Residue, then its C-alpha position, 0 to 999 in steps of 0.5 A: v378407658t379412663i379420664e387420664d386417657a382422655d387427658a393424654l389424648r388431649l395433649g398428645v394427639p395433634d390432629a385432634a381438634l377436640v377430645v371429650a370424655q363422656a360417661s352417663t347413668r340414669e337418676n331421679v332429679r328433684w327440686k323442692t317437691e317436684h321430681v322427674n324419674g329416669i333422667d339421663i345424667r351425662g358427665r362431660s368434659p369441655g367441648y361436649e356442646i360440639t360433640d352433643d350438638l347442644t346450643i345454650g338457651d339461657g345461662r352458659h355451658l360447663s367450662e374447663l374450670d368447672d371440670q377441673r375444680r369438680r364443681t357441682v353445677c349442671v346444664i339441663g335440657p328444656e324438658v327437665a326445666d319444664e317438668l321441674f320448674h313449671g315456668v320458674d327461671p331455673l338458673g341459679r337454682e339447686v337440683r338434687i341428682g341422687e344424693q348430691t346437690f347441683q346448681v343449674i347454670g344453663v338450659t339448652v335449646a330444644k332439639g325435639k325427638l329423634l326416633g321417638q326419643s326425647q333429646d331434651r331430657f338430660v342433665t349434664i355435669p362436669i366429667r370429673s364431678f360425675i366420677k367423683y359423685k357417681r363413682e363410675r371411674g372405669n366407665v368413661t368413653i372418649a369422643v375425638k373430633s379430627a381437625d378436618q376430614a383430611s386428618l381423620a385417618l392420621a388422628q385415628q392412628e395417633v389415638r391408637t398409637l398413644l393408647r397402645g403406649r399407655r397400655h404397653l401393647a404392641p400393634g395388632 
């Protein structure tokens, strides 16, 4: 599944209210002399805040323009903010993710733990920036949200039909 498939679904599935391309990896994140290891780096297209159930605490979410222009901006989880910045306002500061520098434009509200795992230990960057800098082009998944419960089956069928057409596959 590719980013181009996500773009085609966004345009070609009328019963989808939201189509979000997603990819992720783990990396170390640094700011000055501080660093945190094994952070979940998420590449996401616009609408991720709905599929990932994230509320912005400070700053703003990633935008369509951030994604289209492959901007080096990020939204961080509150645990990453605390571990890196120790009470200093992270907005506008630059962090290193691997070999690339990203500007912090937002910090989310804490969600806590789920099954013992922190939901606040992540960095989200635009999906097209993720593909460009992390070179994980073929490792994209797509989340599709139907307009409502009644149109779920129709949206699923539209997605199947469109993806089969893009791959020249017959039903089944």
